[in-house]
C-alpha positions in Angstrom: -2.3 12.7 -17.6 -4.4 12.3 -14.4 -2.6 12.4 -11.0 -4.2 11.2 -7.8 -2.9 11.2 -4.2 -3.9 8.2 -2.2 -3.6 7.6 1.6 -4.7 4.2 2.8 -3.9 1.2 5.1 -2.6 -2.0 3.6 -2.8 -5.3 5.5 0.7 -6.8 5.8 0.4 -10.5 6.6 3.0 -12.0 8.9 3.8 -14.6 6.3 5.4 -11.8 4.1 9.0 -11.3 5.1 10.3 -7.8 5.4 12.8 -8.4 2.6 9.8 -8.7 0.3 7.8 -5.8 1.7 8.8 -3.3 -1.1 7.6 -5.8 -3.8 4.4 -6.5 -1.8 3.5 -2.7 -1.6 4.3 -1.9 -5.2 2.4 -4.9 -6.5 -0.7 -3.7 -4.6 -0.2 -0.1 -5.8 0.2 -1.1 -9.5 -3.2 -2.6 -9.4 -4.6 0.9 -8.8 -2.5 2.8 -11.4 1.1 3.7 -12.4 3.1 4.6 -9.4 5.0 7.9 -9.3 6.1 7.7 -5.7 5.0 6.1 -2.4 6.1 6.1 1.2 5.3 4.2 4.4 3.8 6.7 6.9 3.0 4.3 9.8 3.0 0.7 10.9 0.5 -0.6 13.5 -0.5 -4.0 14.9 -3.8 -5.1 13.7 -6.7 -5.3 16.2 -8.3 -8.2 14.3 -5.3 -10.6 14.1 -1.9 -11.1 15.8 -0.3 -12.1 12.4 -1.2 -8.9 10.5 0.2 -5.4 10.7 -1.5 -2.3 9.2 0.8 -0.2 7.0 -0.3 3.3 6.2 0.8 4.1 2.6 0.8 7.5 0.9 1.3 7.5 -2.8 0.9 9.5 -6.1 -0.5 7.5 -9.0 -0.8 8.4 -12.7 -3.9 7.4 -14.6 -5.5 5.7 -11.6 -8.0 2.9 -12.1 -11.5 3.9 -11.1 -11.7 1.9 -7.9 -11.7 2.8 -4.3 -8.4 2.2 -2.4 
């Protein structure tokens, strides 16, 4: 078993309702490995676009896919 801690920003489009935020985050994390736990650390407005927010995610993954998050 290989565990990896990740800390990254995820773009949250304004078209995604807050009701669907959990699913949006977990779907993005599952692309990178099996999710043990995750948390939202911060939410900021994007500098590039008014319709996007930056969500800082911290997570622990099992058997992560060899890709950069």
